[in-house]
LODO-938416 format. One record per residue: chain; residue number from 0; residue in three letters; x, y, z of N, C-alpha, C in turn. Coordinates in steps of 0.001 Angstrom, whole numbers. Layout:
N
A,NUM,ala,X,Y,Z,X,Y,Z,X,Y,Z
...
***
This chain:
114
A,0,met,-11519,6453,-1401,-11351,5887,-66,-9812,5733,186
A,1,leu,-9439,6159,1464,-8060,5868,1946,-8041,4767,2770
A,2,leu,-7178,3919,2423,-7059,2565,3197,-5803,2471,3982
A,3,phe,-5705,2487,5291,-4495,2186,6076,-4373,657,6193
A,4,val,-3250,240,5711,-2687,-1144,5840,-1815,-1256,7008
A,5,asn,-2299,-1919,8058,-1529,-2056,9301,-764,-3337,9302
A,6,ala,535,-3370,9082,1453,-4564,9039,1985,-4860,10296
A,7,ser,1606,-4338,11445,2103,-4525,12799,1467,-5777,13355
A,8,ser,2066,-6432,14171,1347,-7675,14804,661,-7254,16041
A,9,lys,348,-5933,16259,-396,-5423,17279,-1589,-4526,16735
A,10,arg,-2819,-4853,16942,-3953,-3975,16461,-3951,-2626,16986
A,11,asp,-3398,-2441,18240,-3622,-990,18941,-2096,-538,19441
A,12,gly,-1115,-958,18565,176,-529,18984,582,864,18405
A,13,asn,2003,1249,18412,2420,2500,18053,2209,2725,16518
A,14,thr,2108,1870,15838,1972,1945,14337,421,2570,14010
A,15,thr,-451,1893,14844,-1836,2243,14788,-1945,3641,15236
A,16,ala,-1513,4036,16535,-1495,5320,17047,-867,6250,16127
A,17,met,157,6049,15377,672,7133,14503,-331,7403,13368
A,18,ala,-807,6320,12926,-1829,6390,11708,-3050,7216,12164
A,19,glu,-3527,6997,13391,-4669,7713,13899,-4224,9323,13868
A,20,arg,-3053,9471,14260,-2714,10935,14330,-2573,11497,12991
A,21,leu,-1871,10795,12035,-1580,11441,10688,-2884,11307,9864
A,22,leu,-3880,10486,10106,-4993,10305,9108,-6110,10912,9652
A,23,ala,-6230,11468,10774,-7300,12155,11621,-7954,12955,10680
A,24,gly,-9220,12859,10507,-10070,13618,9694,-10246,13343,8220
A,25,thr,-9621,12225,7730,-9705,11714,6196,-10671,10678,6161
A,26,gly,-11311,10171,7092,-12324,9155,6927,-11831,7833,6416
A,27,tyr,-10621,7442,6845,-9908,6335,6445,-10504,5087,7015
A,28,glu,-10224,3867,6227,-10467,2546,6960,-9126,1928,7128
A,29,thr,-9290,936,8006,-7989,129,8544,-8248,-1302,8043
A,30,leu,-7046,-1869,7492,-6966,-3167,7333,-5827,-3706,8029
A,31,his,-6150,-4577,8971,-5073,-5253,9952,-4578,-6525,9195
A,32,leu,-3356,-6563,8681,-3031,-7747,8198,-2975,-8991,9110
A,33,ile,-2780,-8691,10334,-2933,-9650,11511,-4202,-10459,11441
A,34,asp,-5270,-9808,10938,-6599,-10638,10974,-6774,-11484,9890
A,35,tyr,-5766,-11728,8926,-5920,-12397,7753,-4726,-13484,7562
A,36,ala,-4986,-14741,7106,-3902,-15682,6889,-3437,-15479,5465
A,37,ile,-2181,-14760,5299,-1683,-14599,4033,-270,-15259,3998
A,38,pro,-264,-16627,3577,1013,-17365,3603,1858,-17008,2233
A,39,arg,3028,-17184,2353,3747,-17064,1040,3464,-18028,75
A,40,gly,3714,-17899,-1124,3365,-18813,-2113,2027,-18528,-2931
A,41,ser,1661,-19242,-3712,494,-19021,-4552,-756,-19820,-4160
A,42,ser,-1689,-19172,-3573,-2866,-19754,-3149,-2867,-21010,-2479
A,43,pro,-2243,-21168,-1362,-2111,-22343,-518,-3653,-22520,119
A,44,pro,-3839,-23626,759,-5123,-23980,1526,-5204,-22838,2582
A,45,gly,-6497,-22267,2628,-6796,-21346,3742,-6329,-19860,3470
A,46,asp,-5892,-19741,2187,-5211,-18289,1920,-6361,-17306,1856
A,47,gln,-6229,-16197,2494,-7193,-15071,2521,-6637,-13994,1818
A,48,trp,-5534,-14021,951,-5028,-13008,99,-6130,-12390,-750
A,49,pro,-7105,-13183,-1309,-7971,-12575,-2310,-8930,-11482,-1652
A,50,gln,-9112,-11702,-329,-9984,-10625,376,-9229,-9389,516
A,51,val,-7967,-9616,1062,-7029,-8331,1195,-6858,-7785,-183
A,52,trp,-6563,-8362,-1186,-6415,-7767,-2446,-7558,-7051,-2977
A,53,glu,-8641,-7596,-2903,-10120,-6843,-3208,-10137,-5495,-2418
A,54,arg,-9978,-5573,-1137,-10037,-4261,-491,-9025,-3398,-907
A,55,met,-7826,-3745,-1054,-6686,-2798,-1506,-7113,-2226,-2929
A,56,cys,-7688,-3062,-3929,-7993,-2559,-5178,-9157,-1465,-5010
A,57,ala,-10027,-1756,-3960,-11153,-808,-3854,-10773,692,-3440
A,58,ala,-9519,740,-2839,-9185,2056,-2266,-8489,2836,-3352
A,59,asp,-8578,4220,-3207,-8062,5347,-3939,-6595,5413,-3510
A,60,val,-6416,5490,-2232,-4978,5637,-1767,-4752,4486,-495
A,61,leu,-3470,4112,-649,-3133,3081,315,-1972,3786,1061
A,62,ala,-2263,3690,2558,-1165,4206,3484,-699,2917,4220
A,63,trp,594,2520,3970,1140,1461,4650,1770,1787,6022
A,64,gly,1470,1027,6953,2066,1241,8355,2929,-9,8733
A,65,thr,4055,115,9159,4816,-997,9663,5743,-517,10874
A,66,pro,5775,-1307,11818,7006,-1058,12701,8405,-1387,11938
A,67,val,9475,-916,12444,10707,-1241,11784,11489,-2016,12796
A,68,tyr,11724,-3315,12369,12428,-4252,13095,13729,-4581,12490
A,69,arg,14863,-4214,13202,16279,-4321,12565,16426,-3794,11196
A,70,his,16038,-2440,11194,16129,-1743,10065,15389,-2154,8735
A,71,gly,14191,-2904,9018,13372,-3331,7955,11973,-3526,8254
A,72,met,11063,-3697,7384,9566,-3739,7554,9335,-5093,8199
A,73,thr,8021,-5366,8639,7698,-6622,9110,7537,-7649,7942
A,74,gly,7656,-8875,8435,7441,-10143,7508,6136,-9929,6847
A,75,ala,5141,-9747,7470,3568,-9516,6888,3682,-8593,5731
A,76,leu,4359,-7456,5798,4357,-6541,4806,5114,-6919,3572
A,77,lys,6301,-7680,3931,6976,-8249,2755,6353,-9218,2084
A,78,thr,5533,-10076,2805,4680,-11120,2060,3611,-10394,1160
A,79,val,2869,-9527,1794,2040,-8671,981,2538,-8097,-293
A,80,ile,3792,-7606,-301,4416,-6975,-1369,4683,-7987,-2489
A,81,glu,5054,-9271,-1979,5552,-10234,-3004,4143,-10618,-3491
A,82,arg,3059,-10946,-2730,1849,-11353,-3444,1253,-10250,-4334
A,83,met,1423,-9030,-3973,901,-7959,-5073,1699,-8084,-6227
A,84,asn,3002,-8298,-6264,3835,-8370,-7488,3356,-9465,-8242
A,85,asp,2862,-10589,-7806,2355,-11646,-8622,938,-11489,-9268
A,86,glu,212,-10562,-8636,-1341,-10502,-8918,-1541,-10170,-10271
A,87,pro,-880,-9203,-11083,-1303,-8963,-12407,-1168,-10012,-13355
A,88,thr,19,-10724,-13192,331,-11737,-14165,-493,-13040,-13788
A,89,lys,-780,-13211,-12652,-1548,-14474,-12199,-2908,-14511,-12680
A,90,arg,-3542,-13318,-12590,-5012,-13324,-12992,-5130,-12676,-14278
A,91,asn,-4120,-12259,-14915,-4188,-11544,-16171,-5257,-10426,-16088
A,92,arg,-5245,-9507,-15057,-6318,-8557,-15023,-5841,-7265,-14554
A,93,pro,-5790,-6187,-15368,-5322,-4953,-15026,-6298,-4017,-14258
A,94,asp,-7227,-4600,-13352,-8385,-3863,-12768,-7938,-3202,-11504
A,95,cys,-6659,-3386,-11162,-6335,-2759,-9833,-5128,-2022,-10204
A,96,pro,-5297,-693,-10891,-4217,66,-11322,-3323,602,-10346
A,97,gly,-2262,1371,-10584,-1493,1907,-9554,-2283,2839,-8642
A,98,arg,-1755,2862,-7471,-2613,3714,-6258,-1462,4738,-5823
A,99,arg,-1927,5788,-5320,-906,6669,-4424,-788,5759,-3185
A,100,gln,480,5838,-2828,979,5034,-1635,1712,5794,-647
A,101,tyr,1608,5591,638,2414,6385,1601,2695,5320,2679
A,102,val,4033,5670,3301,4387,4651,4270,4579,5392,5606
A,103,asn,4026,4601,6610,3904,5231,7974,4810,4276,8844
A,104,ala,6053,4526,9137,6973,3642,9956,7367,4476,11247
A,105,pro,6784,4050,12368,7086,4747,13618,8537,4415,13971
A,106,leu,9279,5383,14161,10689,5110,14565,10945,5811,15968
A,107,tyr,10956,5065,17014,11266,5449,18406,12457,4951,18836
A,108,pro,13266,5880,19361,14533,5504,19965,14351,4554,21041
A,109,ala,15502,3717,21296,15183,2861,22384,14912,3407,23792
A,110,trp,15413,4525,24092,15328,5044,25315,13843,5752,25528
A,111,ala,13086,5894,24527,11836,6401,24596,10752,5509,25354
A,112,glu,11086,4279,25338,10098,3247,25879,10514,3106,27531
A,113,arg,11541,3623,27999,11871,3489,29308,11033,4386,30247
***
């Protein structure tokens, strides 16, 4: 299963539109990070990271989508990458091995929105 991880703050923005075009016909599923409370740190109250981690581990391929703000990815995606980095050692479980991963970052020149 291919999982599109949308790191945009907009469920139906340019990042989602680009993913729909790129992934058409693949039967992909979408995980909108905006739908989950994923704070920085290790398991604070209300943390929904375990649900996100389980969905990502169930996928065969991860396709990351992020708008580019000031030449970088969104804070939501940065937080997910940090949390992923802690996962194997925190739980001491290698049950989520490496996945093929692709990045979808819509780059629109400023004049294109006018």
